[in-house]
C-alpha positions in Angstrom: 55.6 -2.2 -60.5 53.6 -0.6 -57.7 56.1 2.2 -57.4 56.0 2.9 -61.1 52.2 3.1 -61.1 52.3 5.5 -58.1 54.8 7.7 -59.8 52.7 7.7 -63.0 49.6 8.7 -61.0 51.6 11.4 -59.3 52.8 12.8 -62.6 49.3 12.8 -64.1 48.0 14.6 -61.0 50.8 17.2 -61.3 50.1 17.7 -65.0 46.4 18.2 -64.3 47.2 20.6 -61.5 49.5 22.6 -63.7 46.9 22.7 -66.5 44.3 24.0 -64.1 46.6 26.6 -62.6 47.5 27.9 -66.0 43.8 28.5 -66.7 43.1 29.9 -63.2 44.6 33.4 -63.8 42.1 36.2 -63.8 42.4 39.2 -66.1 40.6 41.9 -68.1 42.9 43.2 -70.7 43.8 43.5 -74.4 45.4 40.4 -75.9 47.6 40.3 -79.0 45.9 37.9 -81.4 48.5 38.4 -84.2 48.5 40.4 -87.4 49.0 43.6 -85.5 45.5 43.2 -83.9 44.4 43.3 -80.2 41.2 42.0 -78.6 39.8 42.9 -75.2 39.1 39.8 -73.2 38.0 39.0 -69.6 38.6 35.6 -68.0 38.0 34.2 -64.5 37.7 30.9 -62.8 39.2 27.5 -63.5 38.4 24.0 -64.7 37.4 22.4 -68.0 35.4 23.0 -70.2 36.0 26.7 -70.7 32.7 28.7 -71.1 32.9 31.4 -73.7 30.2 34.2 -73.5 29.4 35.7 -76.8 27.4 39.0 -76.9 24.9 40.1 -79.4 25.5 42.8 -82.0 26.8 46.0 -80.4 26.9 44.6 -76.9 30.2 44.6 -74.9 31.6 41.8 -72.7 30.6 43.6 -69.6 26.9 43.1 -70.4 27.3 39.6 -68.9 28.1 41.2 -65.5 26.5 44.6 -65.7 27.3 46.7 -62.6 23.7 47.9 -62.2 22.2 44.4 -62.5 20.4 43.1 -59.4 21.5 39.8 -58.0 24.3 37.5 -59.3 25.3 37.9 -63.0 25.9 35.1 -65.5 29.7 35.8 -65.6 30.1 36.0 -61.8 28.1 32.9 -61.1 29.7 30.7 -63.7 33.3 31.7 -62.7 32.6 30.1 -59.3 32.5 26.6 -60.8 34.1 26.8 -64.2 36.6 28.8 -66.4 34.7 31.6 -68.2 35.8 34.2 -70.7 33.9 37.1 -72.4 35.3 39.4 -75.1 34.6 42.4 -77.2 34.4 42.3 -81.0 35.8 45.3 -82.9 33.9 48.6 -82.7 31.8 47.5 -79.6 32.9 50.1 -77.1 34.8 53.4 -76.9 37.8 53.8 -74.5 41.3 52.6 -73.9 40.5 48.9 -73.6 39.1 48.4 -77.1 39.5 45.6 -79.7 41.3 46.8 -82.8 38.7 48.4 -85.1 37.9 47.1 -88.6 35.8 48.0 -91.6 32.1 47.8 -91.1 29.8 46.1 -91.9 31.7 42.8 -91.6 31.1 39.1 -92.3 30.7 36.3 -89.8 33.9 34.5 -90.8 35.9 37.4 -89.5 34.3 36.9 -86.1 35.0 33.2 -86.2 38.6 33.9 -87.0 38.9 36.3 -84.1 37.4 33.8 -81.7 39.8 31.1 -82.8 42.7 33.5 -82.7 42.1 34.7 -79.1 41.5 31.2 -77.7 44.7 30.1 -79.3 46.6 33.2 -78.1 45.4 32.6 -74.5 46.2 28.9 -74.6 42.7 28.1 -73.4 42.3 24.4 -73.9 39.3 22.8 -75.7 36.6 21.8 -75.3 34.6 25.0 -75.1 31.0 25.6 -74.2 29.8 28.5 -76.4 27.1 30.6 -74.8 25.8 32.9 -77.5 23.2 35.7 -77.4 21.4 37.1 -80.5 24.0 37.7 -83.3 26.5 35.6 -81.3 24.4 32.6 -82.3 25.6 32.7 -85.9 29.2 33.0 -84.8 28.8 30.1 -82.5 27.1 28.0 -85.2 29.8 28.6 -87.8 32.6 28.1 -85.3 31.1 24.8 -84.2 30.8 23.6 -87.8 34.3 24.7 -88.8 36.0 23.7 -85.5 33.9 20.7 -84.4 36.8 19.2 -82.4 37.0 22.2 -80.1 33.3 22.6 -79.2 31.9 20.6 -76.4 28.5 22.2 -76.0 26.2 25.1 -76.9 23.8 27.4 -75.1 21.8 29.5 -77.5 20.3 32.5 -75.8 17.5 33.9 -78.0 19.9 33.8 -80.9 19.7 34.6 -84.6 19.7 31.4 -86.6 20.2 30.6 -90.3 16.9 28.8 -90.1 15.2 32.2 -90.3 15.6 31.8 -94.1 12.8 29.2 -94.1 10.5 31.3 -92.0 10.7 34.9 -93.4 10.2 35.8 -97.1 13.3 36.8 -99.1 12.3 40.4 -99.5 11.7 40.9 -95.7 14.9 39.1 -95.0 16.8 41.4 -97.3 15.4 44.5 -95.5 16.3 43.0 -92.2 19.8 42.3 -93.4 20.2 45.9 -94.6 19.1 47.2 -91.3 21.6 45.1 -89.3 24.4 46.1 -91.7 23.8 49.8 -91.1 26.1 51.6 -88.7 25.9 55.0 -87.0 27.7 56.9 -84.3 25.6 55.0 -81.7 25.7 51.6 -83.4 29.2 51.0 -84.7 29.1 47.3 -85.5 27.4 46.3 -88.7 26.7 42.6 -89.4 25.8 40.8 -92.6 23.2 38.2 -91.8 22.3 36.8 -95.3 26.0 36.2 -96.0 26.3 34.6 -92.6 23.5 32.2 -93.3 25.1 31.3 -96.7 28.4 30.5 -95.0 26.7 28.4 -92.3 24.8 26.4 -95.0 28.0 25.8 -96.9 29.9 24.6 -93.9 30.2 21.0 -92.6 27.4 19.7 -90.5 27.0 20.7 -86.9 28.7 18.2 -84.5 26.5 16.3 -82.1 27.1 18.1 -78.7 25.0 18.9 -75.7 22.9 22.0 -76.4 20.1 24.1 -74.8 18.1 26.8 -76.6 16.4 29.6 -74.7 13.8 31.9 -76.2 12.2 35.1 -75.0 8.5 34.9 -74.0 7.8 38.6 -73.8 7.1 40.0 -77.3 8.8 43.1 -78.5 6.5 46.1 -78.5 5.6 46.4 -82.1 2.3 48.0 -81.0 4.3 51.1 -80.2 5.4 51.5 -83.8 3.7 54.0 -86.1 1.3 52.4 -88.5 3.6 52.8 -91.5 6.5 51.1 -89.7 4.3 48.3 -88.3 3.0 47.6 -91.9 6.7 47.2 -93.0 7.7 45.0 -90.1 10.5 42.7 -91.3 10.7 39.9 -88.7 7.8 39.4 -86.3 8.1 37.9 -82.8 6.2 34.8 -84.1 8.8 34.4 -86.9 11.6 34.6 -84.3 10.1 31.9 -82.1 9.4 29.6 -85.0 13.0 29.9 -86.1 14.3 29.1 -82.6 12.0 26.2 -82.3 13.4 24.8 -85.5 16.9 25.5 -84.2 16.2 23.4 -81.1 15.0 20.5 -83.2 18.0 20.9 -85.5 20.4 20.7 -82.6 18.4 18.0 -80.8 18.4 20.4 -77.9 16.1 21.1 -75.0 14.1 24.3 -75.8 13.4 26.5 -72.7 10.5 28.7 -73.7 9.2 29.9 -70.3 11.9 32.5 -69.5 9.9 35.4 -68.1 12.1 37.6 -70.3 12.5 39.8 -73.3 15.4 39.4 -75.8 18.1 39.9 -73.2 17.4 36.8 -71.1 20.8 36.8 -69.5 19.9 40.2 -67.9 16.3 39.5 -67.0 16.6 35.9 -65.9 20.3 35.3 -65.3 19.7 32.3 -63.0 17.9 30.5 -65.8 20.8 31.1 -68.2 23.3 30.0 -65.4 21.3 26.8 -64.9 21.4 26.0 -68.6 25.1 26.6 -68.8 25.8 24.4 -65.8 23.7 21.6 -67.3 25.6 21.7 -70.5 29.0 21.9 -68.7 28.0 18.9 -66.6 27.2 17.0 -69.7 30.5 17.8 -71.3 32.4 16.8 -68.1 
Protein backbone atom coordinates (compact mmCIF):
# COMPACT_ATOMS: atom_id res chain seq x y z
CA UNK A 1 0.00 0.00 0.00
CA UNK A 2 2.87 2.32 0.92
CA UNK A 3 4.48 1.80 -2.50
CA UNK A 4 1.20 2.64 -4.27
CA UNK A 5 0.87 5.89 -2.32
CA UNK A 6 4.47 6.83 -3.10
CA UNK A 7 3.94 6.15 -6.81
CA UNK A 8 0.72 8.19 -6.82
CA UNK A 9 2.47 11.11 -5.15
CA UNK A 10 5.29 10.86 -7.66
CA UNK A 11 2.82 10.90 -10.56
CA UNK A 12 1.01 13.91 -9.12
CA UNK A 13 4.31 15.74 -8.67
CA UNK A 14 5.30 14.91 -12.26
CA UNK A 15 1.95 16.12 -13.60
CA UNK A 16 2.28 19.39 -11.69
CA UNK A 17 5.83 19.80 -12.94
CA UNK A 18 4.78 19.22 -16.55
CA UNK A 19 1.88 21.64 -16.21
CA UNK A 20 4.20 24.31 -14.82
CA UNK A 21 6.78 23.67 -17.54
CA UNK A 22 4.12 24.00 -20.22
CA UNK A 23 3.25 27.44 -18.88
CA UNK A 24 6.87 28.53 -18.40
CA UNK A 25 7.68 29.24 -22.05
CA UNK A 26 8.32 32.91 -22.77
CA UNK A 27 7.26 34.49 -26.05
CA UNK A 28 6.13 37.64 -27.77
CA UNK A 29 4.38 36.76 -31.00
CA UNK A 30 1.17 36.59 -32.98
CA UNK A 31 -1.03 33.62 -32.09
CA UNK A 32 -3.70 32.01 -34.28
CA UNK A 33 -7.01 32.31 -32.41
CA UNK A 34 -9.14 30.73 -35.14
CA UNK A 35 -11.41 32.11 -37.81
CA UNK A 36 -8.44 33.36 -39.79
CA UNK A 37 -7.50 35.83 -37.06
CA UNK A 38 -4.24 36.44 -35.20
CA UNK A 39 -3.53 38.19 -31.88
CA UNK A 40 -0.27 39.62 -30.61
CA UNK A 41 0.47 38.24 -27.13
CA UNK A 42 3.41 38.34 -24.70
CA UNK A 43 3.78 35.80 -21.87
CA UNK A 44 6.49 35.22 -19.27
CA UNK A 45 6.95 33.47 -15.95
CA UNK A 46 5.28 30.39 -14.54
CA UNK A 47 2.85 29.26 -11.89
CA UNK A 48 -0.85 29.51 -11.22
CA UNK A 49 -2.94 31.64 -11.39
CA UNK A 50 -2.09 33.31 -14.71
CA UNK A 51 -2.15 37.11 -14.50
CA UNK A 52 -3.66 38.76 -17.59
CA UNK A 53 -2.82 42.45 -18.13
CA UNK A 54 -5.57 44.32 -20.00
CA UNK A 55 -4.77 47.75 -21.42
CA UNK A 56 -7.01 50.75 -21.79
CA UNK A 57 -8.42 51.97 -25.08
CA UNK A 58 -5.69 52.55 -27.65
CA UNK A 59 -2.88 51.27 -25.39
CA UNK A 60 -0.61 48.42 -26.46
CA UNK A 61 0.62 45.48 -24.40
CA UNK A 62 4.07 47.04 -24.08
CA UNK A 63 2.62 49.89 -22.03
CA UNK A 64 2.88 47.48 -19.06
CA UNK A 65 6.68 47.38 -19.50
CA UNK A 66 7.52 50.63 -21.26
CA UNK A 67 11.22 50.84 -22.14
CA UNK A 68 11.51 54.44 -20.93
CA UNK A 69 9.86 53.77 -17.57
CA UNK A 70 12.05 54.27 -14.52
CA UNK A 71 12.42 51.33 -12.17
CA UNK A 72 10.71 47.94 -12.40
CA UNK A 73 7.57 47.64 -14.51
CA UNK A 74 4.39 45.76 -13.64
CA UNK A 75 5.00 43.10 -16.31
CA UNK A 76 8.64 42.52 -15.36
CA UNK A 77 7.98 42.38 -11.63
CA UNK A 78 5.00 40.04 -11.82
CA UNK A 79 6.73 37.54 -14.12
CA UNK A 80 9.27 36.89 -11.35
CA UNK A 81 6.64 35.20 -9.18
CA UNK A 82 3.74 34.32 -11.47
CA UNK A 83 2.73 33.58 -15.05
CA UNK A 84 1.79 36.85 -16.76
CA UNK A 85 0.40 37.62 -20.22
CA UNK A 86 -0.36 40.90 -21.98
CA UNK A 87 -1.94 41.33 -25.40
CA UNK A 88 -2.93 43.78 -28.12
CA UNK A 89 -6.51 44.23 -29.19
CA UNK A 90 -7.13 44.95 -32.91
CA UNK A 91 -6.01 48.32 -34.29
CA UNK A 92 -3.82 49.12 -31.30
CA UNK A 93 -0.42 49.44 -32.98
CA UNK A 94 1.16 49.71 -36.43
CA UNK A 95 3.83 47.24 -37.53
CA UNK A 96 4.42 43.59 -38.33
CA UNK A 97 3.33 42.20 -34.96
CA UNK A 98 -0.29 43.34 -35.07
CA UNK A 99 -3.53 41.73 -34.11
CA UNK A 100 -5.85 41.19 -37.08
CA UNK A 101 -7.78 44.48 -37.60
CA UNK A 102 -11.56 44.71 -37.52
CA UNK A 103 -14.30 47.25 -38.06
CA UNK A 104 -14.34 50.15 -35.62
CA UNK A 105 -15.99 51.17 -33.38
CA UNK A 106 -16.61 47.75 -31.87
CA UNK A 107 -18.57 46.21 -29.00
CA UNK A 108 -17.21 44.76 -25.77
CA UNK A 109 -18.41 41.21 -26.46
CA UNK A 110 -15.92 41.07 -29.35
CA UNK A 111 -13.11 41.80 -26.88
CA UNK A 112 -14.44 39.17 -24.48
CA UNK A 113 -14.52 36.61 -27.31
CA UNK A 114 -10.95 37.46 -28.30
CA UNK A 115 -9.73 37.13 -24.71
CA UNK A 116 -11.37 33.74 -24.36
CA UNK A 117 -10.04 32.63 -27.76
CA UNK A 118 -6.40 33.45 -27.09
CA UNK A 119 -6.38 31.95 -23.59
CA UNK A 120 -7.83 28.76 -25.08
CA UNK A 121 -5.39 28.80 -28.01
CA UNK A 122 -2.43 29.17 -25.66
CA UNK A 123 -3.68 26.47 -23.32
CA UNK A 124 -3.26 28.81 -20.36
CA UNK A 125 -5.10 27.05 -17.53
CA UNK A 126 -7.62 28.84 -15.31
CA UNK A 127 -7.96 30.50 -12.90
CA UNK A 128 -6.95 33.91 -14.22
CA UNK A 129 -6.35 37.12 -12.32
CA UNK A 130 -7.57 39.86 -14.63
CA UNK A 131 -5.70 43.15 -14.20
CA UNK A 132 -7.59 45.80 -16.11
CA UNK A 133 -6.87 49.46 -16.81
CA UNK A 134 -9.44 52.00 -17.99
CA UNK A 135 -11.59 50.48 -20.81
CA UNK A 136 -10.11 47.08 -19.93
CA UNK A 137 -12.36 47.17 -16.87
CA UNK A 138 -15.55 46.61 -18.83
CA UNK A 139 -13.92 43.71 -20.71
CA UNK A 140 -12.83 42.15 -17.41
CA UNK A 141 -16.26 42.66 -15.87
CA UNK A 142 -18.16 41.06 -18.75
CA UNK A 143 -15.62 38.23 -19.00
CA UNK A 144 -15.94 37.47 -15.28
CA UNK A 145 -19.73 37.48 -15.50
CA UNK A 146 -19.87 35.23 -18.57
CA UNK A 147 -16.94 32.94 -17.65
CA UNK A 148 -17.11 32.91 -13.83
CA UNK A 149 -15.46 29.50 -13.55
CA UNK A 150 -12.29 30.88 -15.16
CA UNK A 151 -11.75 34.04 -13.11
CA UNK A 152 -9.96 33.76 -9.78
CA UNK A 153 -9.49 37.45 -9.02
CA UNK A 154 -9.68 41.04 -10.26
CA UNK A 155 -7.46 44.10 -10.01
CA UNK A 156 -9.25 47.15 -11.41
CA UNK A 157 -6.81 49.96 -12.17
CA UNK A 158 -8.73 53.24 -12.52
CA UNK A 159 -11.23 51.48 -14.76
CA UNK A 160 -14.36 52.42 -16.61
CA UNK A 161 -17.37 50.83 -14.92
CA UNK A 162 -21.00 50.28 -15.85
CA UNK A 163 -21.87 51.99 -12.55
CA UNK A 164 -21.09 55.29 -14.28
CA UNK A 165 -24.69 55.16 -15.52
CA UNK A 166 -25.94 55.97 -12.03
CA UNK A 167 -23.53 58.88 -11.65
CA UNK A 168 -23.65 60.79 -14.95
CA UNK A 169 -26.77 62.11 -16.67
CA UNK A 170 -27.97 60.29 -19.79
CA UNK A 171 -27.17 63.18 -22.15
CA UNK A 172 -23.61 63.55 -20.87
CA UNK A 173 -23.12 59.80 -21.00
CA UNK A 174 -24.29 59.78 -24.64
CA UNK A 175 -21.74 62.49 -25.55
CA UNK A 176 -18.99 60.60 -23.71
CA UNK A 177 -19.95 57.41 -25.55
CA UNK A 178 -19.80 59.18 -28.92
CA UNK A 179 -16.35 60.58 -28.10
CA UNK A 180 -14.99 57.15 -27.18
CA UNK A 181 -16.46 55.58 -30.33
CA UNK A 182 -14.77 58.14 -32.61
CA UNK A 183 -11.63 57.00 -34.43
CA UNK A 184 -8.88 58.89 -36.22
CA UNK A 185 -5.46 58.16 -37.75
CA UNK A 186 -3.99 58.68 -34.27
CA UNK A 187 -6.69 56.79 -32.31
CA UNK A 188 -7.70 53.73 -34.31
CA UNK A 189 -9.67 51.85 -31.64
CA UNK A 190 -13.25 52.97 -31.06
CA UNK A 191 -15.23 51.55 -28.13
CA UNK A 192 -18.97 51.60 -27.48
CA UNK A 193 -19.47 52.14 -23.77
CA UNK A 194 -23.24 52.44 -23.43
CA UNK A 195 -23.65 49.16 -25.28
CA UNK A 196 -20.98 47.64 -23.00
CA UNK A 197 -22.87 48.78 -19.91
CA UNK A 198 -26.07 47.22 -21.27
CA UNK A 199 -24.32 43.91 -21.96
CA UNK A 200 -22.84 43.84 -18.45
CA UNK A 201 -26.19 44.61 -16.82
CA UNK A 202 -27.85 41.81 -18.84
CA UNK A 203 -25.16 39.26 -17.92
CA UNK A 204 -25.20 36.89 -14.91
CA UNK A 205 -24.00 38.29 -11.56
CA UNK A 206 -20.33 38.86 -10.84
CA UNK A 207 -18.70 35.86 -9.11
CA UNK A 208 -17.43 36.42 -5.57
CA UNK A 209 -13.64 36.59 -6.09
CA UNK A 210 -10.78 38.47 -4.42
CA UNK A 211 -10.62 41.98 -5.87
CA UNK A 212 -8.84 45.29 -5.40
CA UNK A 213 -9.81 48.63 -6.95
CA UNK A 214 -7.27 51.43 -7.44
CA UNK A 215 -8.25 54.98 -8.36
CA UNK A 216 -6.20 58.00 -9.40
CA UNK A 217 -5.84 60.82 -6.90
CA UNK A 218 -4.45 63.45 -9.28
CA UNK A 219 -7.34 65.12 -11.16
CA UNK A 220 -7.13 65.59 -14.89
CA UNK A 221 -6.40 69.19 -15.87
CA UNK A 222 -9.84 70.41 -16.86
CA UNK A 223 -8.68 73.91 -15.87
CA UNK A 224 -6.59 73.93 -19.05
CA UNK A 225 -9.66 73.53 -21.24
CA UNK A 226 -11.13 76.56 -23.02
CA UNK A 227 -14.26 77.90 -21.29
CA UNK A 228 -16.64 76.49 -23.92
CA UNK A 229 -15.12 73.01 -23.61
CA UNK A 230 -15.12 73.10 -19.81
CA UNK A 231 -18.80 74.08 -19.82
CA UNK A 232 -19.52 71.00 -21.93
CA UNK A 233 -17.43 68.62 -19.79
CA UNK A 234 -19.00 65.16 -20.01
CA UNK A 235 -17.51 63.22 -17.08
CA UNK A 236 -15.81 65.03 -14.23
CA UNK A 237 -13.04 63.68 -12.03
CA UNK A 238 -15.52 63.62 -9.13
CA UNK A 239 -17.93 61.53 -11.25
CA UNK A 240 -15.12 59.10 -12.04
CA UNK A 241 -14.15 58.65 -8.38
CA UNK A 242 -17.76 58.19 -7.30
CA UNK A 243 -18.25 55.42 -9.87
CA UNK A 244 -15.07 53.66 -8.75
CA UNK A 245 -16.08 53.88 -5.12
CA UNK A 246 -19.37 52.22 -6.04
CA UNK A 247 -17.46 49.58 -8.00
CA UNK A 248 -15.36 48.71 -4.95
CA UNK A 249 -18.52 48.38 -2.85
CA UNK A 250 -20.17 46.28 -5.55
CA UNK A 251 -17.17 43.92 -5.69
CA UNK A 252 -16.66 43.84 -1.94
CA UNK A 253 -13.14 45.00 -2.75
CA UNK A 254 -10.48 47.03 -1.01
CA UNK A 255 -10.39 50.48 -2.59
CA UNK A 256 -6.91 52.03 -2.76
CA UNK A 257 -7.39 55.77 -3.23
CA UNK A 258 -3.96 57.12 -2.24
CA UNK A 259 -2.04 56.25 -5.39
CA UNK A 260 0.00 59.43 -6.00
CA UNK A 261 -0.97 59.09 -9.64
CA UNK A 262 -3.03 60.23 -12.53
CA UNK A 263 -5.05 57.85 -14.72
CA UNK A 264 -2.10 55.60 -15.72
CA UNK A 265 -1.39 54.27 -12.24
CA UNK A 266 0.60 51.31 -13.58
CA UNK A 267 3.12 53.79 -15.04
CA UNK A 268 3.28 56.36 -12.22
CA UNK A 269 3.03 53.98 -9.24
CA UNK A 270 3.93 50.52 -10.60
CA UNK A 271 4.99 49.15 -7.19
CA UNK A 272 1.49 49.88 -5.86
CA UNK A 273 -0.13 47.98 -8.75
CA UNK A 274 2.34 45.10 -8.34
CA UNK A 275 1.49 44.91 -4.64
CA UNK A 276 -2.24 44.77 -5.39
CA UNK A 277 -1.73 42.02 -7.98
CA UNK A 278 0.39 39.94 -5.63
CA UNK A 279 -2.16 40.31 -2.84
CA UNK A 280 -4.94 39.00 -5.10
CA UNK A 281 -2.71 36.21 -6.50
CA UNK A 282 -1.90 35.13 -2.94
CA UNK A 283 -5.60 35.06 -2.09
CA UNK A 284 -6.34 32.93 -5.14
CA UNK A 285 -3.52 30.54 -4.30
